[in-house]
LONULO-869414 format. One record per atom (N, C-alpha, C): residue in one letter; x, y negated, z negated. Coordinates in steps of 0.05 Angstrom, whole numbers, plus 5000, padded with zeros to 4 digits. Layout:
BEGIN
AXYZ;...
END
This chain:
BEGIN
X154324659251;X153224919242;X154024959213;X152125029196;X152725079168;X154125349165;X155725369144;X157025629139;X155025819128;X155826079129;X154026289118;X153426239088;X155426139074;X155126089045;X153125869041;X153225649057;X151325429054;X148525519061;X148225679082;X145625779090;X144425949068;X146026119056;X145026289034;X144226109010;X145725909004;X145125728981;X142425588985;X142025489010;X139525349016;X137125539014;X137525779025;X135325979024;X134526038995;X136626078978;X136026138950;X134625908937;X135425668943;X134225428931;X131225408939;X130725458964;X127925438974;X126225648960;X127225898958;X125626108945;X125226048915;X127325948902;X127025878874;X125025648870;X125225448887;X123325218884;X120425298889;X120025468909;X117325558915;X116225738892;X118025908882;X117226078859;X116425908835;X118025698830;X117325518807;X114725378812;X114325288837;X111825148844;X109425318839;X109625578846;X107325758842;X106825798812;X109025838797;X108625868768;X107425628755;X108025388766;X107125138754;X104125088758;X102825248776;X099925208780;X098325368759;X099725548745;X098325718725;X097025538704;X098525338692;X097225168672;X094924998683;X094824968709;X092724808722;X090124958724;X090125218720;X087725378721;X085825298698;X083425228704;X081525158683;X078825298689;X076725208676;X074125338678;X073125328707;X074025138723;X073025118750;X073825368766;X076025498759;X076725748773;X074625968768;X074026008742;X072026218735;X069326148747;X068625888747;X066025798758;X066025848788;X068325818801;X068425868830;X068026158836;X069226338820;X068926618824;X065926698821;X064726588800;X061926648795;X060126548817;X060726308827;X059126188849;X059426358874;X061826458879;X062226618903;X060826888901;X060826998876;X059427258872;X056427228876;X055326998868;X052426948870;X051626848898;X053526768914;X053026648940;X051526838959;X049426748972;X047826918989;X048726909019;X050326709025;X051226689053;X054226749055;X055426629075;X058326659079;X059826459062;X062426499059;X064126299048;X065726189072;X065525929076;X066825799099;X069325659089;X071625749099;X074225619092;X075025429114;X076025199107;X076724999127;X079024829117;X080524719136;X082724539130;X083824419156;X085924259153;X087124139176;X090124189175;X091524219198;X094324259198;X095124519185;X097224519168;X098124759155;X096024879136;X094424699125;X092224799107;X090224959122;X089824899148;X088025049164;X089125339169;X091725359172;X092925619176;X092625789151;X093125659128;X092725809102;X089825879099;X088025709106;X085125769104;X084426009121;X085626039144;X085126269161;X086126529148;X088426519135;X089526749122;X087726829098;X086826639082;X085126699060;X082426819070;X081426709092;X079026819104;X079427119110;X081627189122;X082227459129;X082427639104;X083727539084;X084027689059;X081227739046;X079627529046;X076927559034;X075327769049;X075327759076;X073827959092;X074828239087;X077428279084;X078428549081;X078028659053;X077228489034;X076828579007;X073828548998;X072128529018;X069228539012;X067728289009;X068928059014;X067527799012;X067227679040;X064827669049;X064227569076;X064927279080;X066827219098;X067926949101;X068326889130;X068326629136;X068926529163;X070726289161;X072326239182;X074026009183;X072925799202;X073125549194;X072325319210;X074525109209;X075625039232;X077724829232;X076324559227;X077524409209;X076324149201;X076023959225;X077923959243;X077823779266;X075623859285;X075424119289;X073324229307;X070524189295;X070424199268;X067824179255;X066423909261;X068023699263;X066723439268;X066423389298;X067023589314;X066523569343;X064823799353;X063023899336;X061124089345;X061024349329;X063224429316;X063224679302;X061924679274;X060824449266;X059524439240;X057224629238;X056224719262;X054024909263;X054725179251;X057325229247;X058125479234;X056925499206;X056725269193;X055725269165;X052725309165;X051725509150;X048925559147;X047925469120;X045325489116;X044025379092;X045125489066;X045625759065;X046525879040;X049525909038;X051025789056;X053925819056;X055325639035;X057525739026;X059225589007;X061725499022;X062525249019;X064725139035;X067125089017;X069425199026;X071925149012;X073724989030;X074524749020;X076324579036;X079124579024;X081124619041;X083924619032;X085224369043;X086724229025;X088223999033;X090323939012;X092723869021;X094823789002;X094223518989;X093623329006;X093223048996;X090322998988;X088423139001;X085623088996;X084722819008;X086322709025;X085722439036;X085822439067;X086122669080;X086422659109;X083822559122;X084022419144;X081622299157;X079422499164;X080222729174;X078322939182;X076723039158;X078123069135;X076723159111;X074822949101;X075622699102;X073922479093;X071422449110;X071622519136;X069222519153;X067522759148;X068722989143;X067323239140;X065723269114;X066923169092;X065623209066;X062823099065;X062222849073;X059522749072;X057522909089;X058523009112;X056823169129;X055923429116;X057823549102;X057223799087;X055323749064;X055823529049;X054023469027;X051223399036;X051123269060;X048423199071;X046823449077;X048223669084;X046823919090;X046124079064;X047123989042;X046424109016;X048224339008;X050424379022;X052224599015;X054224508993;X054824688975;X056724628954;X059624638966;X061324468954;X064124448964;X066024518941;X067924698947;X070024758929;X072624658942;X074224508927;X076624398937;X079024548927;X080824638945;X083424738937;X085324518946;X086124358927;X087424098933;X089824048916;X091823908928;X094323848914;X094323568902;X092023438900;X091923178888;X089323148873;X089523158847;X087023158830;X085522898831;X086922688839;X085622418840;X084822338868;X084722528886;X084122468914;X081122448919;X080522348943;X077722328952;X076422608952;X077722808962;X076523078963;X076023188935;X077923148917;X077523248890;X075123118876;X074822858881;X072622718868;X069922788880;X069822868906;X067322928919;X066523228916;X068423398910;X067823688908;X066223758884;X064723978886;X063224078863;X065024218843;X067124358853;X069124488836;X071824438848;X073924418831;X076624358840;X078524568831;X080124678849;X082324858842;X084824708849;X086324628828;X088624448830;X091124608837;X092324538860;X094824668869;X096924458873;X097024268854;X099124058856;X101924178852;X103724098869;X106524188866;X108323938863;X110523968849;X112323738845;X113823658870;X114823858885;X116223798909;X116024038928;X116723998953;X116624218972;X119124398968;X119424588986;X121524788982;X124324678979;X124824448990;X127524318989;X127124018986;X128523888967;X128223598964;X128723458990;X126923268996;X127223109020;X125923239044;X124723489040;X123523629062;X120523549064;X119723429086;X116923339088;X114923559096;X115923779106;X114123989116;X112924139092;X110324209094;X108924359073;X110224639070;X111324689047;X112424959041;X111425049014;X112324928993;X111324998966;X108324948964;X107424728976;X104624658974;X102824858988;X103624949012;X102025149026;X102225429013;X104525489001;X104825738986;X102925738962;X102725508948;X100925488925;X098025528933;X097325418956;X094625448966;X094025748972;X095925878984;X095626158991;X095326328966;X097026278946;X096826428921;X094226388907;X093126148908;X090526098896;X088426248910;X088526258937;X086626418952;X086826718946;X089226818943;X089627098936;X088427158908;X088826968889;X087727008862;X084727028863;X083426858880;X080526868883;X079627138895;X081027218916;X080227468930;X080427708911;X082627728896;X082927958878;X080927958855;X080427718845;X078427698823;X075727788833;X074927698857;X072427778869;X072328078874;X074528188883;X074728468889;X074228628863;X075528548842;X075328688816;X072528658805;X071328418807;X068628378797;X066628548812;X067128598837;X065228768853;X065829068850;X067929138837;X068629418835;X069529528862;X070729358878;X071529438905;X073729648903;X073129888914;X074930118910;X076830168933;X078630358930;X080430438952;X078830538976;X076730688971;X075030788992;X073730559007;X072830358993;X071630119005;X073729979023;X076129959012;X078229829027;X078829979053;X078830239052;X079330409075;X077330359097;X074830309090;X072730259110;X073230009126;X074629819114;X075229569128;X077929579143;X079429809138;X082129829150;X082430109164;X080730179182;X080830439194;X083230489213;X084430269222;X086630299242;X089330269229;X091430369243;X094130329234;X094930509211;X097430479203;X098530649181;X097130609155;X096330359149;X095030299124;X092330449122;X090830429144;X088230569144;X088530859141;X090430979155;X090831269153;X091631359125;X093231189112;X093931259084;X091431269066;X089431119073;X087131099056;X084831289062;X084831399087;X082631569093;X083331849105;X085731869116;X086432119129;X086932339109;X085532569113;X085632799094;X087433019105;X088433179087;X090133409094;X088733589114;X086133629110;X084633809128;X084433699156;X084933439160;X084833319187;X087333399203;X089433489189;X091933549203;X092733839203;X092433979180;X093434249179;X092034439199;X089534379206;X088034559223;X089234569251;X090934379258;X092234389284;X094734569285;X095434669261;X097734859260;X096835149258;X098635329266;X098035609262;X098535669232;X097635899224;X097635979195;X099836189191;X102236109182;X104336309178;X103836469152;X103836729154;X103136899130;X104437169132;X105637249110;X106837519108;X105937649081;X106237909080;X105538049055;X108038079037;X107538149012;X109638178992;X111838379001;X111038599014;X112938809021;X113738799050;X113138589064;X113938559091;X117038539093;X118138639114;X121038639117;X122038369126;X124638339124;X125938089132;X125438039162;X125438249178;X124938209206;X122138099211;X120138199196;X117438109199;X117237809191;X118737739170;X118637469160;X119737279182;X122037359193;X123337189214;X121537159238;X120337379246;X118537369270;X116137189264;X114937199241;X112737029234;X113436739233;X115736679221;X116736399220;X117236299248;X118336459265;X119036379293;X116536329309;X114536509306;X112036489322;X110436239313;X110336179287;X108635969277;X110035699277;X112635689280;X114235449284;X113735229263;X113535309238;X113235109217;X115535119197;X117535279203;X119835289185;X119335429159;X117135579157;X116435719132;X114435939137;X114436129119;X112336339119;X111236359091;X108636369089;X107336389062;X106936679055;X107736749031;X107437029022;X104837049006;X103137239014;X100537269000;X100137558992;X098337598974;X097537868964;X094537858960;X093037998979;X090137998977;X089037708977;X089937548996;X089037268999;X090037088977;X091537178958;X092637008937;X095436918944;X095836658942;X098536548949;X100536628927;X102636758936;X104636858917;X107336698918;X107936598942;X110436458945;X110836348973;X113136228977;X113836119004;X116736189011;X117136239036;X119836289046;X120436079067;X122535929063;X123335719082;X125935799096;X126635639116;X129235679130;X131535679110;X131335499090;X133435489070;X133535739053;X131235859047;X131236109032;X132636329047;X132236329074;X133536539090;X136536509090;X137536259091;X140436219091;X141636299064;X140236219042;X141236299016;X141136599012;X139136729023;X138937019021;X141337159034;X142237059056;X144537179070;X147037169054;X147236969036;X149536949019;X149337148996;X146937208987;X146537378963;X146137668970;X145137728995;X144438009002;X146038089027;X148438189024;X149938279048;X148438499064;X147038669049;X145538879062;X142638789065;X141938679088;X139338559092;X137238749103;X138038989109;X136139169122;X133739239105;X134139249078;X131939339061;X130739099045;X131438859052;X130338629037;X127438589043;X125838539022;X123038489025;X122338189021;X120038109030;X119237829028;X119137738999;X118137918981;X117837838953;X120537788939;X122737898951;X125337868939;X126637598945;X125837468966;X127137218974;X125236978973;X122737018967;X120836798966;X121336618942;X120436378944;X120336198921;X117536218909;X117236328885;X114536368874;X113336098865;X110636098863;X109235868853;X110035608867;X109935598893;X110735358907;X108835118903;X109834888909;X108134648908;X105934678930;X103534598924;X101334628943;X099734368944;X097934358963;X096134118965;X093334228973;X091334098963;X088534168970;X087734038996;X086134179011;X085434079038;X083933809037;X082533749015;X081033499013;X082733269003;X085233318996;X087033108986;X087832929009;X088632679002;X089632499022;X092332589033;X092732529059;X095332589071;X097532429057;X096832189048;X098732029033;X099732169008;X097932318995;X098632468971;X100532698978;X100032829001;X101733039010;X104532929016;X104632699028;X107232579034;X108732509009;X107332398989;X108632338963;X109732588950;X108232798951;X109133048939;X111533158953;X111533138980;X113933238995;X116433068988;X116032808987;X118332638981;X119332688952;X117532708934;X118332748906;X119733008901;X119033208917;X120233478913;X122333548934;X122933358952;X124833398974;X124233648990;X121733668999;X120933899016;X119533789041;X119233959061;X118133869086;X115433999094;X114534189077;X111934309083;X110534389057;X107934399058;X106334469035;X104134669043;X103934899029;X101635069033;X099034919026;X096934959042;X094434819037;X092435019025;X091034929004;X089035098991;X086234988995;X084335178997;X081535108997;X080135298977;X079035178956;X077735328935;X079735538923;X082235458922;X084335628910;X085535828929;X084535848954;X085436038974;X087335908994;X089336049002;X091235949022;X089835939050;X089935699062;X088635669088;X090435569110;X092835469103;X094635369124;X096935209112;X098335079130;X100734919122;X100634649135;X101334439119;X101734179130;X104734119129;X105734009151;X108633959154;X109133659155;X111533589146;X112333309147;X112133199175;X112733359195;X112533259223;X109633189230;X107633319219;X104833249224;X104332969214;X105432909191;X104932649178;X106432429194;X108932479201;X110432289216;X109132229243;X108032429256;X106732399282;X104332209280;X102932219256;X100632039252;X101431759243;X103931719237;X104831459229;X104131379201;X103731579184;X102931529156;X105531509140;X106531269136;X109031219121;X108630989102;
END
């Protein structure tokens, strides 16, 4: 068993080697990259990603990234393709083949079949002088000097380089299409990420009661309102205009400053001009404002009028983090 120190040293070396490998593919970017982006933008069908072994796994991930950022893509395993799955490829599809060596038997069998169908081939390959590189219409070179650790035969740096090249393509396509945050949200409706992108304040605050007191209301009225509405705060208004907020913390501080609490009014203990949020704002924006200001609730406004309160607990309950 290796010592903790040796394990840490190896981990650092792998990360440093992979980081260097990724940086070293930057000088390999040439006009074929821009031509690939243009070809993908003009493509009328799907983009079919394929590979064998670890390259197939990376091809699957790139396919998922493309689909989530607005580029219609499908995955086809190279081994399955030559045993019946070649039918996945349609007339207007663009085919992207991933391979470290560019010489694997399945790729050598697959390439002529694709060319026979008239589909263009883009190679993401780690060997510029390989069969695949010579047969492809465009080549994206992801050659790496060595894998994550000297003497390690398993694809590490090479598969990382493939993945980074795929990410670069996806982001360039996204930017070229003007793919927006709203577009992204449409493809990610579930989970915390989707909720951050589409859930609005008005979707949550309406489930809460509306705590509200007047400027001259007594301390007893304030405490009763806060207790009934169970949001840890009461909003002070004057003719529907938001004037301030009273929180649990304000009540505790008031007890230190006002020994005689019998005649204390809401306006005397409120925090004026509190932070607010509009009902059409994203819940993620409300969470950011709460975190930035170290608060747990925000008065909600609609057309400048106070309409309710959103609480940190509402956001946590929805899993928006």
